[in-house]
N, C-alpha and C positions, 0 to 999 in steps of 0.2 A: 371544486376546490382541491380535489385529491391530486390533480396533475400539478397544481401550483405547489402543494406541499411536497410532492415528489421532487420538484426542482430544488427546493430547499434541502431535501434529503441528500441529493447528489452533491450539492455544494458543500454541505456539512461533512459528507464522507471524504471529499477531496481535502477539505481544510484540516481534518483530523488525520487522515491516512498519510498525506504527504510528509509532514514532520515525523510521524511515527515510523514510516518506512525509511526515512533518512536516518533516524536514530538506529533502527535495526541494521541498516547498511553500514553506518559508521562503526557500529560494534562488530559486525561481521568482517569488515575490512581490517580493523585493528587486530582482531583475533587471527586473521589469515596471515598477517605479517609479524605475529608475535614470535619471540624467541623461545617460548615455552611450547614444546612439541604437541602435547594434547590440545592446548588451546588453538594452535595453528591448524591442527588436523580438523578440529571442530569448525573453525571458520571456513576453511576450504571445502569441507564436506557440505556445509550449509549452502554455500554458493553453488556448488556443483549439482547437488540433489534438487534443489528448488528450481534452478534454471533448466534442468534437464527434463522436468515433468511438464507436460502441457498444462496451461493455466486452467482450462476448464476441468480437466481431471483432478487437479489439485484442489480446486474450489469444491467440487462435488465430494471428494474424499475427506479433505481436511476439516471441513465444518462438522461433519458427522463425528470424526475422531475427536475433535476438540470438545464438542458438546458431551460426548460420552466420557471423555477423560475428566471433565469437570464434575459430572454426576458421579463417576466412580470414586473420586476423592471425597466428595460430600457423603457418599454412601459409607465409606470406611470410617468416617468421623461420627456421623449421626446414627448409623445403624450397625454397630459392630457385632451385634448378636444375630444378624440376619442369617438364617440357616441355609437358604438356597443360593446357588451360584448366580451371578449377574448375567452370565452367558447361558441362555437356555435355547439351544438350537440356533436359529437365526435371530432370536429376540434378545434385546438388552433390557433387563428388568432390574430396577433399583427400588428401594423403598420410597414411599410418597414424600417423605421429608427431604430426600436427596435430589428430587427432580428440580431441574432448572428450566424455566422458572416454575414456581409451584402451580399446581393445577387451579387453585383458587385465586391466583394473582390477577390483577387488572390487565386489560388489554394493552395499555401503554407499557407495562412491564415486559410482556412478551415481545412487543415491537422493539423496545430498547435493547433487550437481550439479543435479539436477532441482528440488530444494527451493530452491537458490540462485537459479535462473532464475525460479521462482515468486515468491520474495520480491522480486526486482528488478522483475519485471513489475507486481506489486501496488503496489510503492512508486512506480513511475513513473506508473501510472494514478491512484492516489488522491492522489499528490503534486500532480497538476495541479488536482484539486478543492480540496485544501488550500491551494494557491497562490492560487486565486481567493478563498477565504474570507479568507485573511490579507491579501491585497491590499485587499479591501474594509474589513477591520478597520483597516488602517493609514490608510486615507483617512477613517475615522470618528473618529479622534483629532482633537480640535479643533486647528485650525491655530494658534490663539492660544497654545497651550501650546508649540509649536515656536518661535514668534516670541519668546515670553518667555525660553526657554532661550537663543536666539541673542542676545537683548538682554543677558543676563547673561554673555555672552562664550563660550558653548559653541560648539564647531565643529559642522558638520553631522554628523560621525561621532558626536560625544558626544551631541548631541540625539537622534540616532536610537537609540542604545543605552540611554541613560539616561531618555529621556522617552517616545519613541514606542513602542519595543518593550515596556516594562513595562505600558503602558496599553492596548495593542492587544488583549491576550489576553481582556479582559473583553468586547470586541466580537466576538472570533473564536470564543470557546468554544461558543456555541449552534450555529454552523455546523459546528465541529469535532466536536461531540457527535453531530450527525446523520450526519456522515461516518464516525464510529466505528461507529455502528449499521449503516450500509451496508456497511462493511468486514466486520463480523461476518457479515452475511447473504451476502456474496460469497465466503466461504470454500469453499462447494461447487464453485466454479469451479476449485479445485485439481485436480479430476478431469480437466478439459480440458488441464491442464498435465502430465499424467502422474504426478501424486502421488496415492497411494491414501489419500483422506481419509475422514472419518467417514461421509459420505453414500455413498461407494462401498462401504464395508464393511457398512453397514446394508442396502444392496440385495443384496449378495452373501450375507451370513449369513441374511437373512430369506427369500430365495428357496429353494424346495425342489427346483428342477430345474436348478440351475446346474451346470456341469461340475465345479466345484471341490468341491462337497459332494453328489455324487450318492449317496453311501453313507448319508446321513442321511434316513430316510423321514418327516420331519416335514412338516406342511402349510406353506402359505405364511404366514410370520410377518412379512412385510415391513411390514404395517400397524403391528405392535407396535414394530418397530425404528424406524420413522419417527415414531411417536408419542413414543418416548423421545427422539429427536432434537428434536422440537418442544418437549418439556419442557426439554431441555438448553439450547436457544437462548433460550427465554423466561426461564429463570432467569438465564442469563448476561447477557442484555440488561437485566434488572431490576437486577442487581448493578451493572452499568455505569451505569445511570441514577442510582442512589444515590450512587455515587462521584463522578459528574460534578456532581451537585447540590451536594455538599460542596465540590468545587473551585470551582464558580461562586460559592457563598456567600463563600468566602474571597477570591476575586478581586474581588468587588464591594464588599468592606468598605472604606468610606471613599472610594469612587469617586463621581463626579458622574454617576451613571447611575440608571435606574429601580430596579435592584436595590439599589444603595447607598442611595437615598432610602427604600426600603421598610425596610431595616435600621435606619436612623436613626429612623423613625417607630415601629418596633417597640421600640427601646430607650427 
């Protein structure tokens, strides 16, 4: 049953991470084009730094830093009279009340906390790529449309939400589609974050000499488990392509783009 639960874990991760990363990306792209210099610097730095670091290095580093950051904040609140420093050589030591999760917490609490860190890490990483895509899409909307909205008396905020944002999606969707495929293929990185994902269980259940399943004298079936994973990911990505194609067709309807022109000629 563990491998079936792990499939649900992967699907749940994608269902939560995709909109969260898109929200991070929209915030980063909006900040990168802001007229306020510090906010613009922050948005462009977020995009550049996260995109410039290899994903596996970011996953290995950021989860530890995020976990220790949460515990340090709790340590400052719950144990203000703690006499020792939290950094003791290579060790990070906080009081027992500040640990996340608590040592006496149930197993599901530990698993939920690990999953939460995984979702947040995935969202921050892929949010930076989404921010770069959305930033380019915002710049692709013709400037004349914004000028026309301003000529009709719209404020910058109104022209942003009513003109720029609705039209940018048609330019952003191809890049976001590729990013969604990359996100699907990146789910095996859950194993690096301490979450027992579908790839982990395929290796464990398929191997014949693992410590967990030494009582089962079957041969090495890992090739069949990984073949099943191959089929699963291919089917999932194919379904994603069909859904994204329908979304793209709907977004390009009536737009002054190549896709919209093709629809008009077909009609």
